SETOR-570116 format. One record per atom (N, C-alpha, C): x, y, z; residue number from 0. Coordinates in steps of 0.05 Angstrom, whole numbers. Atoms other than C-alpha are relative to their C-alpha. Example, Ala and Ser with C-alpha at 12.3 -4.5 7.8 and 13.67 -1.06 7.14 Angstrom:
// SETOR-570116
MARZA       px       py       pz   resi
MARZA       18      -24        0      0
MARZA      246      -90      156      0
MARZA       18       24        0      0
MARZA      -16      -24       -1      1
MARZA      273      -21      143      1
MARZA      -15       22       14      1
//
This chain:
// SETOR-570116
MARZA       px       py       pz   resi
MARZA        2        9       28      0
MARZA      338     3332     1980      0
MARZA       -9      -29        0      0
MARZA        7       28        3      1
MARZA      312     3267     1953      1
MARZA       23      -18        4      1
MARZA      -22       19       -5      2
MARZA      354     3209     1976      2
MARZA        4      -18      -24      2
MARZA       -5       14       25      3
MARZA      386     3178     1915      3
MARZA       -4      -30        2      3
MARZA        2       29       -3      4
MARZA      385     3108     1943      4
MARZA      -30       -9       -2      4
MARZA       28        7        1      5
MARZA      308     3111     1944      5
MARZA      -12        7      -27      5
MARZA       11       -9       25      6
MARZA      300     3139     1874      6
MARZA        0      -22      -21      6
MARZA        2       19       22      7
MARZA      281     3101     1811      7
MARZA        5       16      -25      7
MARZA       -6      -14       25      8
MARZA      302     3118     1740      8
MARZA      -26        7      -15      8
MARZA       25       -9       11      9
MARZA      237     3155     1724      9
MARZA        5       22      -20      9
MARZA        0      -24       17     10
MARZA      222     3204     1669     10
MARZA      -15       22       15     10
MARZA       16      -19      -16     11
MARZA      181     3239     1724     11
MARZA      -26        7      -13     11
MARZA       26       -3       12     12
MARZA      118     3231     1684     12
MARZA      -17      -23        9     12
MARZA       17       22      -10     13
MARZA       58     3192     1709     13
MARZA       -3      -22      -20     13
MARZA        3       21       20     14
MARZA       54     3155     1643     14
MARZA       22      -21        2     14
MARZA      -22       19       -5     15
MARZA      122     3123     1660     15
MARZA       -7      -19       22     15
MARZA        9       17      -22     16
MARZA       94     3098     1726     16
MARZA      -21      -20       -9     16
MARZA       21       18       10     17
MARZA       33     3069     1691     17
MARZA       12      -21      -19     17
MARZA      -12       19       18     18
MARZA       77     3037     1638     18
MARZA       15      -21       15     18
MARZA      -14       19      -17     19
MARZA      120     3004     1691     19
MARZA      -19      -20       12     19
MARZA       20       17      -11     20
MARZA       58     2977     1724     20
MARZA      -11      -20      -21     20
MARZA       11       17       21     21
MARZA       31     2950     1659     21
MARZA       19      -21       -9     21
MARZA      -21       20        7     22
MARZA       97     2916     1642     22
MARZA        1      -22       20     22
MARZA        0       20      -21     23
MARZA       97     2880     1709     23
MARZA      -25      -17       -1     23
MARZA       25       14        2     24
MARZA       24     2863     1702     24
MARZA       -1      -19      -23     24
MARZA       -1       17       23     25
MARZA       34     2835     1633     25
MARZA       18      -25        4     25
MARZA      -18       22       -6     26
MARZA       92     2792     1658     26
MARZA      -15      -21       17     26
MARZA       16       18      -17     27
MARZA       45     2763     1711     27
MARZA      -21      -15      -17     27
MARZA       19       13       18     28
MARZA       -7     2749     1657     28
MARZA       13      -22      -16     28
MARZA      -15       21       14     29
MARZA       46     2711     1618     29
MARZA        5      -24       17     29
MARZA       -6       22      -18     30
MARZA       63     2671     1679     30
MARZA      -25      -17        5     30
MARZA       25       15       -3     31
MARZA      -11     2652     1688     31
MARZA       -5      -17      -25     31
MARZA        3       16       24     32
MARZA      -13     2630     1615     32
MARZA       18      -25        1     32
MARZA      -18       22       -4     33
MARZA       47     2587     1630     33
MARZA      -11      -21       19     33
MARZA       11       19      -20     34
MARZA       14     2557     1692     34
MARZA      -24      -15      -12     34
MARZA       24       13       12     35
MARZA      -49     2542     1652     35
MARZA        7      -21      -21     35
MARZA       -6       18       22     36
MARZA      -12     2504     1599     36
MARZA       21      -21        7     36
MARZA      -22       18       -7     37
MARZA       44     2468     1636     37
MARZA      -10      -27        9     37
MARZA        6       27       -9     38
MARZA       43     2393     1648     38
MARZA       25       -8       17     38
MARZA      -22        7      -17     39
MARZA       86     2374     1708     39
MARZA      -10      -16       24     39
MARZA        9       16      -24     40
MARZA       84     2335     1774     40
MARZA      -13       19       20     40
MARZA       16      -15      -19     41
MARZA       40     2357     1831     41
MARZA       16       19       18     41
MARZA      -16      -16      -18     42
MARZA       95     2382     1877     42
MARZA       11       25      -14     42
MARZA      -11      -22       16     43
MARZA      127     2425     1823     43
MARZA      -21       21       -6     43
MARZA       23      -18        6     44
MARZA       59     2454     1805     44
MARZA       -7       17       24     44
MARZA        6      -15      -24     45
MARZA       46     2474     1877     45
MARZA       20       22        5     45
MARZA      -21      -20       -3     46
MARZA      113     2510     1879     46
MARZA       -4       23      -19     46
MARZA        5      -20       20     47
MARZA       97     2546     1815     47
MARZA      -24       18        7     47
MARZA       23      -16       -8     48
MARZA       29     2567     1841     48
MARZA        7       19       23     48
MARZA       -8      -17      -22     49
MARZA       60     2594     1905     49
MARZA       16       24       -8     49
MARZA      -16      -22       10     50
MARZA      107     2637     1865     50
MARZA      -17       24       -8     50
MARZA       19      -22        8     51
MARZA       46     2677     1843     51
MARZA       -2       21       22     51
MARZA        3      -19      -22     52
MARZA       42     2709     1912     52
MARZA       25       19        2     52
MARZA      -24      -17        1     53
MARZA      114     2735     1906     53
MARZA       -3       20      -23     53
MARZA        3      -18       24     54
MARZA       99     2763     1836     54
MARZA      -20       22        5     54
MARZA       21      -19       -5     55
MARZA       35     2796     1858     55
MARZA        8       21       21     55
MARZA       -8      -20      -20     56
MARZA       64     2827     1921     56
MARZA       22       19      -10     56
MARZA      -20      -17       11     57
MARZA      124     2853     1883     57
MARZA      -13       22      -17     57
MARZA       15      -19       16     58
MARZA       74     2887     1836     58
MARZA      -12       21       18     58
MARZA       12      -18      -20     59
MARZA       38     2917     1896     59
MARZA       20       20       11     59
MARZA      -19      -17      -14     60
MARZA       99     2943     1932     60
MARZA       14       19      -20     60
MARZA      -13      -17       19     61
MARZA      134     2970     1870     61
MARZA      -18       22      -10     61
MARZA       19      -20       10     62
MARZA       71     3006     1847     62
MARZA       -4       22       21     62
MARZA        3      -20      -22     63
MARZA       61     3040     1915     63
MARZA       25       15        4     63
MARZA      -26      -13       -4     64
MARZA      135     3055     1923     64
MARZA        5       20      -22     64
MARZA       -5      -18       22     65
MARZA      141     3085     1854     65
MARZA      -19       24        0     65
MARZA       20      -22       -1     66
MARZA       78     3127     1864     66
MARZA        8       20       21     66
MARZA       -8      -18      -21     67
MARZA      104     3156     1929     67
MARZA       25       16       -8     67
MARZA      -23      -14       11     68
MARZA      170     3172     1896     68
MARZA       -8       23      -18     68
MARZA        9      -20       19     69
MARZA      133     3210     1842     69
MARZA      -14       23       15     69
MARZA       12      -21      -16     70
MARZA       92     3249     1894     70
MARZA       22       18       12     70
MARZA      -21      -16      -13     71
MARZA      155     3270     1931     71
MARZA       16       15      -21     71
MARZA      -15      -15       21     72
MARZA      191     3288     1866     72
MARZA      -17       24       -9     72
MARZA       17      -22        9     73
MARZA      131     3331     1845     73
MARZA        1       23       19     73
MARZA       -1      -21      -20     74
MARZA      134     3369     1911     74
MARZA       28       13        0     74
MARZA      -27      -11       -2     75
MARZA      210     3377     1912     75
MARZA        7       16      -25     75
MARZA       -7      -12       26     76
MARZA      216     3395     1838     76
MARZA      -13       28       -2     76
MARZA       14      -26        2     77
MARZA      167     3454     1848     77
MARZA        8       18       23     77
MARZA       -9      -17      -22     78
MARZA      203     3480     1910     78
MARZA      -23       10       17     78
MARZA       23       -7      -16     79
MARZA      140     3478     1951     79
MARZA        8        8       29     79
MARZA       -5       -9      -27     80
MARZA      142     3516     2017     80
MARZA      -17      -15       20     80
MARZA       15       14      -22     81
MARZA      119     3486     2083     81
MARZA      -29       11        2     81
MARZA       26      -11       -4     82
MARZA       61     3535     2088     82
MARZA      -18       -4      -24     82
MARZA       17        6       23     83
MARZA       37     3515     2018     83
MARZA      -10      -29        0     83
MARZA        9       28       -1     84
MARZA       30     3441     2037     84
MARZA      -28       -2       11     84
MARZA       26        5      -12     85
MARZA      -39     3413     2053     85
MARZA        4       -4       30     85
MARZA       -2        2      -30     86
MARZA      -55     3411     2127     86
MARZA        9      -27        9     86
MARZA       -9       26       -8     87
MARZA      -46     3336     2131     87
MARZA       29       -5       -5     87
MARZA      -29        3        5     88
MARZA       22     3339     2098     88
MARZA       17       18       17     88
MARZA      -15      -17      -20     89
MARZA       43     3397     2143     89
MARZA        4      -15       26     89
MARZA       -2       16      -24     90
MARZA       27     3353     2202     90
MARZA       19      -23       -2     90
MARZA      -18       23        4     91
MARZA       63     3293     2173     91
MARZA       29        9       -3     91
MARZA      -27      -11        4     92
MARZA      123     3335     2152     92
MARZA       12        8       27     92
MARZA      -10       -8      -26     93
MARZA      129     3363     2222     93
MARZA        8      -24       17     93
MARZA       -8       25      -14     94
MARZA      129     3293     2252     94
MARZA       26      -11      -11     94
MARZA      -24        9       13     95
MARZA      182     3273     2202     95
MARZA       24       17        8     95
MARZA      -22      -19       -6     96
MARZA      224     3335     2216     96
MARZA       10       -4       29     96
MARZA       -7        3      -28     97
MARZA      222     3327     2292     97
MARZA       15      -26        5     97
MARZA      -13       26       -4     98
MARZA      240     3254     2288     98
MARZA       29        1      -11     98
MARZA      -27       -1       12     99
MARZA      299     3268     2242     99
MARZA       19       18       16     99
MARZA      -16      -18      -16    100
MARZA      323     3323     2289    100
MARZA        6      -12       28    100
MARZA       -7       13      -25    101
MARZA      326     3274     2347    101
MARZA      -20        4       22    101
MARZA       21       -4      -20    102
MARZA      262     3295     2383    102
MARZA      -19      -24        1    102
MARZA       16       24        0    103
MARZA      237     3224     2392    103
MARZA      -14       -6       26    103
MARZA        9        8      -26    104
MARZA      226     3217     2466    104
MARZA      -10       23       17    104
MARZA       11      -22      -16    105
MARZA      196     3283     2486    105
MARZA      -29       -5        8    105
MARZA       27        3       -8    106
MARZA      131     3287     2524    106
MARZA      -19       17      -17    106
MARZA       19      -14       17    107
MARZA       67     3315     2494    107
MARZA        1       30        3    107
MARZA       -2      -29       -4    108
MARZA       75     3384     2525    108
MARZA       24       11      -15    108
MARZA      -24       -8       14    109
MARZA      146     3390     2499    109
MARZA       -3       -1      -30    109
MARZA        4        3       29    110
MARZA      125     3364     2431    110
MARZA      -17       22      -11    110
MARZA       18      -22       10    111
MARZA       69     3415     2425    111
MARZA       16       26       -2    111
MARZA      -16      -24        1    112
MARZA      118     3471     2442    112
MARZA       19        0      -24    112
MARZA      -18        3       23    113
MARZA      167     3445     2389    113
MARZA      -16        4      -26    113
MARZA       17       -3       24    114
MARZA      111     3440     2337    114
MARZA       -7       29       -4    114
MARZA        8      -28        2    115
MARZA       87     3511     2352    115
MARZA       24       17       -9    115
MARZA      -24      -16        7    116
MARZA      158     3538     2348    116
MARZA        8       -4      -29    116
MARZA       -9        5       27    117
MARZA      178     3504     2283    117
MARZA      -21        7      -21    117
MARZA       21       -8       18    118
MARZA      111     3517     2251    118
MARZA        2       30       -7    118
MARZA       -4      -29        4    119
MARZA      121     3592     2261    119
MARZA       26        6      -15    119
MARZA      -26       -5       13    120
MARZA      194     3588     2241    120
MARZA       -1       -7      -30    120
MARZA        2        8       28    121
MARZA      179     3550     2176    121
MARZA      -16       20      -17    121
MARZA       16      -20       14    122
MARZA      126     3601     2157    122
MARZA       15       26       -4    122
MARZA      -14      -25        2    123
MARZA      169     3662     2172    123
MARZA       24       -3      -19    123
MARZA      -24        4       17    124
MARZA      230     3633     2136    124
MARZA       -7      -11      -27    124
MARZA        8       11       26    125
MARZA      189     3607     2077    125
MARZA       15      -25       -6    125
MARZA      -15       25        1    126
MARZA      219     3539     2089    126
MARZA       -9      -18      -24    126
MARZA        6       18       23    127
MARZA      224     3496     2025    127
MARZA        3      -29       10    127
MARZA       -1       28      -10    128
MARZA      207     3423     2039    128
MARZA       15      -17      -21    128
MARZA      -15       19       15    129
MARZA      255     3371     2013    129
MARZA        1      -26       17    129
MARZA        0       24      -17    130
MARZA      242     3301     2039    130
MARZA       -4      -25      -17    130
MARZA        1       26       14    131
MARZA      253     3230     2015    131
MARZA      -23      -17       10    131
MARZA       22       16       -9    132
MARZA      193     3184     2016    132
MARZA       11      -25       16    132
MARZA      -11       23      -13    133
MARZA      239     3127     2039    133
MARZA        3        4       30    133
MARZA       -2       -6      -29    134
MARZA      249     3163     2106    134
MARZA      -26       11       11    134
MARZA       25      -13       -8    135
MARZA      179     3193     2107    135
MARZA      -21      -21        8    135
MARZA       20       21       -5    136
MARZA      137     3129     2106    136
MARZA       13      -27       -5    136
MARZA      -11       27        3    137
MARZA      155     3056     2115    137
MARZA      -21      -19      -13    137
MARZA       19       17       14    138
MARZA      123     3006     2067    138
MARZA       10      -28       -4    138
MARZA      -12       25        8    139
MARZA      171     2947     2059    139
MARZA      -14      -24       14    139
MARZA       12       25      -10    140
MARZA      134     2880     2066    140
MARZA      -26        4       15    140
MARZA       23       -6      -18    141
MARZA       73     2914     2095    141
MARZA      -24       12      -15    141
MARZA       21      -13       15    142
MARZA       26     2936     2039    142
MARZA      -25      -17       -1    142
MARZA       27       10        3    143
MARZA      -47     2919     2046    143
MARZA      -19       24       -1    143
MARZA       19      -23        2    144
MARZA     -111     2961     2043    144
MARZA        2       18       24    144
MARZA       -3      -16      -24    145
MARZA     -102     2984     2115    145
MARZA       24       19       -2    145
MARZA      -24      -17        3    146
MARZA      -32     3009     2099    146
MARZA       -4       21      -21    146
MARZA        5      -20       21    147
MARZA      -55     3043     2035    147
MARZA      -17       23       12    147
MARZA       17      -20      -12    148
MARZA     -109     3079     2076    148
MARZA       17       18       19    148
MARZA      -17      -15      -17    149
MARZA      -56     3100     2127    149
MARZA       18       20      -16    149
MARZA      -15      -18       17    150
MARZA      -13     3128     2071    150
MARZA      -17       22      -11    150
MARZA       19      -21        9    151
MARZA      -74     3164     2044    151
MARZA       -5       22       21    151
MARZA        3      -20      -22    152
MARZA      -83     3198     2112    152
MARZA       24       18        2    152
MARZA      -24      -16       -1    153
MARZA      -11     3221     2110    153
MARZA        1       21      -22    153
MARZA       -3      -17       23    154
MARZA      -14     3250     2040    154
MARZA      -25       15       -7    154
MARZA       25      -13        6    155
MARZA      -87     3268     2035    155
MARZA      -15      -10      -25    155
MARZA       17       12       21    156
MARZA     -120     3220     1986    156
MARZA      -16      -23       11    156
MARZA       17       22       -9    157
MARZA     -175     3168     1993    157
MARZA       -5      -19      -23    157
MARZA        6       21       20    158
MARZA     -185     3102     1957    158
MARZA      -30       -4       -2    158
MARZA       28        8        4    159
MARZA     -251     3079     1929    159
MARZA       -7      -23       19    159
MARZA        7       21      -20    160
MARZA     -284     3040     1985    160
MARZA      -14      -24      -12    160
MARZA       14       22       13    161
MARZA     -321     2997     1935    161
MARZA       18      -23       -9    161
MARZA      -19       21        9    162
MARZA     -258     2959     1915    162
MARZA        5      -21       21    162
MARZA       -5       21      -19    163
MARZA     -249     2892     1948    163
MARZA       29        0        9    163
MARZA      -27       -3      -12    164
MARZA     -189     2888     1994    164
MARZA       10      -25       13    164
MARZA       -9       25      -14    165
MARZA     -187     2818     2025    165
MARZA       23      -13      -15    165
MARZA      -21       14       15    166
MARZA     -144     2791     1968    166
MARZA       27       14        3    166
MARZA      -26      -14       -4    167
MARZA      -91     2845     1978    167
MARZA       12       -8       27    167
MARZA      -10        9      -26    168
MARZA      -85     2826     2051    168
MARZA       10      -29       -1    168
MARZA       -7       28        3    169
MARZA      -83     2752     2033    169
MARZA       27       -3      -14    169
MARZA      -25        1       16    170
MARZA      -27     2763     1982    170
MARZA       23        9       18    170
MARZA      -22      -10      -17    171
MARZA       14     2803     2033    171
MARZA        7      -22       21    171
MARZA       -5       20      -20    172
MARZA        6     2749     2086    172
MARZA       14      -24      -11    172
MARZA      -13       23       13    173
MARZA       24     2693     2038    173
MARZA       29        6       -7    173
MARZA      -27       -8        7    174
MARZA       84     2731     2013    174
MARZA       19        1       24    174
MARZA      -16       -1      -24    175
MARZA      109     2745     2083    175
MARZA        6      -27       12    175
MARZA       -4       28      -10    176
MARZA       99     2673     2105    176
MARZA       21      -14      -16    176
MARZA      -21       13       17    177
MARZA      140     2649     2046    177
MARZA       27       13        4    177
MARZA      -25      -14       -3    178
MARZA      192     2703     2054    178
MARZA       14       -5       27    178
MARZA      -12        5      -26    179
MARZA      202     2689     2128    179
MARZA        4      -30        6    179
MARZA       -4       29       -4    180
MARZA      203     2614     2119    180
MARZA      -20      -13       18    180
MARZA       21       12      -18    181
MARZA      139     2602     2159    181
MARZA      -16      -22      -14    181
MARZA       15       20       15    182
MARZA      110     2559     2104    182
MARZA       17       -6      -25    182
MARZA      -15        7       24    183
MARZA      141     2521     2046    183
MARZA      -16        7      -25    183
MARZA       13       -6       25    184
MARZA      126     2535     1973    184
MARZA      -20      -22       -8    184
MARZA       17       23        7    185
MARZA       95     2466     1965    185
MARZA      -25        0       18    185
MARZA       22        0      -19    186
MARZA       49     2477     2026    186
MARZA      -18       25       -5    186
MARZA       14      -26        2    187
MARZA       29     2549     2011    187
MARZA      -26       -1      -17    187
MARZA       23       -1       19    188
MARZA      -18     2537     1952    188
MARZA      -12      -28       -4    188
MARZA       10       27        5    189
MARZA      -35     2463     1961    189
MARZA      -30       -2       -1    189
MARZA       30        1        0    190
MARZA     -109     2478     1974    190
MARZA      -12       22      -18    190
MARZA       10      -22       17    191
MARZA     -115     2535     1923    191
MARZA        0       -9      -29    191
MARZA        2        9       28    192
MARZA     -140     2516     1854    192
MARZA        8       23      -18    192
MARZA      -10      -20       18    193
MARZA     -115     2553     1793    193
MARZA      -21       22       -6    193
MARZA       21      -19        5    194
MARZA     -182     2586     1782    194
MARZA       -2       21       23    194
MARZA       -1      -18      -23    195
MARZA     -178     2617     1852    195
MARZA       23       19       -2    195
MARZA      -23      -18        4    196
MARZA     -109     2644     1836    196
MARZA       -6       21      -21    196
MARZA        7      -20       20    197
MARZA     -136     2677     1774    197
MARZA      -18       22       12    197
MARZA       18      -19      -12    198
MARZA     -191     2710     1815    198
MARZA       16       19       19    198
MARZA      -17      -17      -17    199
MARZA     -140     2735     1867    199
MARZA       16       20      -16    199
MARZA      -17      -17       18    200
MARZA      -95     2762     1812    200
MARZA      -17       23      -11    200
MARZA       17      -21       12    201
MARZA     -153     2799     1779    201
MARZA       -8       21       20    201
MARZA        8      -18      -21    202
MARZA     -175     2830     1845    202
MARZA       23       19        8    202
MARZA      -23      -16       -8    203
MARZA     -105     2854     1863    203
MARZA        7       20      -22    203
MARZA       -6      -18       23    204
MARZA      -92     2882     1793    204
MARZA      -22       22       -1    204
MARZA       21      -20        0    205
MARZA     -160     2917     1796    205
MARZA        3       21       22    205
MARZA       -5      -18      -23    206
MARZA     -144     2947     1864    206
MARZA       22       20       -8    206
MARZA      -22      -17        7    207
MARZA      -78     2974     1838    207
MARZA       -7       20      -22    207
MARZA        9      -19       21    208
MARZA     -110     3004     1776    208
MARZA      -16       23       12    208
MARZA       15      -20      -15    209
MARZA     -158     3040     1822    209
MARZA       19       19       15    209
MARZA      -20      -16      -15    210
MARZA      -99     3063     1865    210
MARZA       15       19      -19    210
MARZA      -14      -17       19    211
MARZA      -62     3089     1804    211
MARZA      -17       23       -9    211
MARZA       19      -22        8    212
MARZA     -123     3129     1782    212
MARZA       -2       21       22    212
MARZA        2      -18      -23    213
MARZA     -127     3159     1852    213
MARZA       25       17        1    213
MARZA      -25      -14       -2    214
MARZA      -53     3178     1852    214
MARZA        3       19      -24    214
MARZA       -2      -17       24    215
MARZA      -56     3206     1781    215
MARZA      -16       26        4    215
MARZA       17      -24       -5    216
MARZA     -113     3253     1801    216
MARZA       13       17       22    216
MARZA      -13      -15      -22    217
MARZA      -76     3272     1865    217
MARZA       23       17      -10    217
MARZA      -23      -15       11    218
MARZA      -14     3293     1827    218
MARZA       -8       21      -20    218
MARZA        9      -19       21    219
MARZA      -48     3325     1768    219
MARZA      -15       24       11    219
MARZA       15      -21      -12    220
MARZA      -94     3365     1813    220
MARZA       15       14       23    220
MARZA      -18      -12      -21    221
MARZA      -37     3382     1861    221
MARZA      -14        1       27    221
MARZA       15        2      -25    222
MARZA      -77     3358     1921    222
MARZA       18        2       24    222
MARZA      -19       -3      -22    223
MARZA      -14     3364     1963    223
MARZA        2       29        9    223
MARZA       -1      -28       -7    224
MARZA      -25     3440     1965    224
MARZA      -23        8       18    224
MARZA       20       -8      -21    225
MARZA      -63     3474     2022    225
MARZA      -24       12      -13    225
MARZA       22      -14       12    226
MARZA     -107     3515     1976    226
MARZA      -20      -19      -14    226
MARZA       17       19       15    227
MARZA     -135     3452     1943    227
MARZA       -8      -24       17    227
MARZA        5       25      -16    228
MARZA     -140     3402     2001    228
MARZA      -28       -1       12    228
MARZA       27        0       -9    229
MARZA     -210     3423     2021    229
MARZA       -4       -1       30    229
MARZA        1        1      -29    230
MARZA     -193     3425     2094    230
MARZA       -7       27       12    230
//
């Protein structure tokens, strides 16, 4: 079953996910309006600018986390069987299952035998998949375009390659440097002008809007099913 500690108070409708994203995005826009109008000393302004990286990364991680929760809920709510999952999700689910059953240090020959056995067993028993995204994929503090692509390989979706991704990586790195105490808030943005922050914000928000469109199509078209995955 879905792990309650990883769930969010969703209405289980994609419109709720998009509404949450838009609320967080609008809060960031308000913060930028505040930055653009405030008159303060240089040190305080640097600290306020650095806070942007925390706000943007929180938007990134919450958007991805909430979207994965919705994917898992969609699968669990419909009582999807193992043999109905797309091929990439069957493979990912098998890895998840073996790990949770304690088969972590087996060699490749043993692993193949286990996979063959449980694959047949799940198909014969019409095994219903119930799995929490929190235990299925790790995302905390680690979301950039590379990670999104890795998640896409697990679930079977692809992002638009035309979307710029350097800013997403930069935001993650700045957030982690601040969070781990590797750099101070006053140092973090000392060489970044407000106009550059606006550009970074717009690129990250644009990337996430593209991501949400991808996930919406994935869920609505039920791309997690084997008969629709095109494999």
